[in-house]
C-alpha positions in Angstrom: 104.2 86.8 133.0 102.8 83.5 132.0 106.2 82.1 131.3 107.1 82.9 134.9 104.0 81.1 136.1 104.8 78.1 134.0 108.4 78.0 135.4 106.9 78.2 138.9 104.7 75.2 138.2 107.6 73.3 136.8 109.7 74.2 139.8 107.0 72.9 142.1 106.8 69.7 140.0 110.6 69.2 140.3 110.5 69.7 144.1 107.7 67.2 144.3 109.8 64.6 142.3 112.8 65.2 144.6 110.5 64.7 147.6 109.6 61.3 146.2 106.2 62.1 144.6 105.6 61.5 140.9 102.2 63.0 140.5 100.9 65.8 138.3 101.0 69.2 139.8 97.6 70.6 140.5 97.0 74.2 139.6 93.9 76.3 140.3 93.9 79.2 137.8 91.1 81.4 136.6 89.5 82.6 133.4 90.5 86.3 133.0 87.6 88.7 132.5 87.3 92.4 132.4 90.5 94.1 133.7 92.2 90.7 134.4 94.9 89.2 132.3 93.7 86.8 129.6 94.6 83.3 130.8 93.7 81.2 127.8 97.4 80.6 126.8 98.3 79.9 130.5 95.6 77.2 130.8 96.6 75.6 127.6 100.3 75.6 128.4 99.8 74.3 131.9 97.9 71.3 130.5 100.4 70.8 127.7 103.2 70.6 130.4 101.3 67.8 132.1 99.9 69.8 135.0 96.3 69.3 136.2 94.3 72.5 135.7 91.4 73.5 137.9 89.1 76.5 137.6 86.9 78.0 140.3 83.2 77.7 140.3 80.9 79.8 142.6 78.6 77.7 144.8 76.6 80.0 147.1 79.1 82.1 149.1 82.1 79.9 148.2 84.3 78.8 145.3 85.1 75.2 144.6 87.9 73.9 142.4 86.8 72.0 139.3 89.0 70.0 136.9 89.1 71.6 133.5 90.6 70.5 130.2 91.5 73.5 128.0 89.0 73.7 125.2 86.1 72.3 127.3 83.0 74.4 127.2 82.4 76.7 130.2 79.1 78.1 131.3 78.3 81.6 132.4 78.4 81.5 136.2 78.0 84.0 139.0 78.7 87.6 137.9 78.9 86.4 134.3 82.3 84.7 134.9 82.9 81.6 132.8 83.1 78.5 135.0 83.5 74.7 134.6 80.6 72.3 135.0 82.4 69.2 136.3 82.8 67.7 139.7 84.8 69.7 142.3 87.9 68.4 144.0 89.2 68.9 147.5 91.3 72.0 148.1 94.0 70.0 149.8 95.2 68.5 146.5 96.1 71.9 145.1 99.8 72.8 144.7 99.6 76.2 143.2 96.8 78.8 143.2 96.9 81.6 140.6 94.9 84.5 142.1 93.4 87.5 140.4 92.9 90.8 142.1 92.3 94.6 141.7 95.6 95.5 143.5 98.5 93.8 145.2 101.5 94.7 147.4 105.0 93.3 147.0 104.6 91.5 150.3 101.5 89.6 149.1 98.5 91.6 150.3 95.6 91.5 147.8 92.5 93.6 147.1 89.8 91.4 145.5 86.5 92.3 144.0 84.9 92.5 147.5 83.0 89.2 147.5 85.5 87.4 149.8 85.5 84.3 147.7 89.3 83.8 147.7 89.4 85.0 151.3 87.2 82.0 152.2 88.9 79.6 149.8 92.6 80.1 150.5 92.6 78.9 154.1 91.4 75.5 152.8 94.5 74.8 150.8 97.6 73.1 152.3 100.1 75.3 154.1 102.7 74.4 151.5 100.5 75.4 148.6 102.0 78.3 146.7 99.6 81.2 146.1 100.5 83.6 143.4 98.7 86.9 142.6 98.9 87.9 139.0 98.1 91.2 137.4 99.6 94.2 135.6 102.5 96.4 137.0 100.1 99.3 137.6 98.2 97.1 140.0 101.1 97.0 142.4 100.6 99.5 145.3 102.6 100.4 148.3 100.0 99.6 150.9 96.7 97.7 151.3 94.8 97.0 154.5 95.2 93.5 156.0 92.1 92.1 157.6 92.1 89.2 160.1 90.6 86.9 157.4 93.2 87.8 154.8 95.9 85.4 153.8 99.1 86.8 152.4 100.0 85.5 149.0 103.3 83.6 148.6 104.2 85.9 145.7 102.9 88.3 143.1 103.8 88.4 139.4 103.1 91.1 136.9 103.0 91.5 133.1 
């Protein structure tokens, strides 16, 4: 699965160069905990490929995106989830968001943990930002409810 995510990031970078931009691609990923895929290799490989890696940090009822260099120490944040300690960046600089979830549909619906953090965050990114749900094949279901505040993911990838 991670090789597909790396190819996606590289594809976004190539499209950016064709469009006349020569900046690093900015990727918001996550630190996998519990049932989520382990993202350590993904974070390292994204950075090694020259992409800027961000991780989410909970602040109140919201998440903010924080620049992270693989290997930097993380603190135990909300719900015991490891999170970065740096300064947050604006969501409109993000090109790709890698989104965890409990379940996904093929058309991009997502069931999260119930806190609504990504539901509040995703509307803040640019319209052309690619949002990619990641999980395991058994997390793909035929149907999930779609609420008014839900934003469909651009795609879903499974291991």
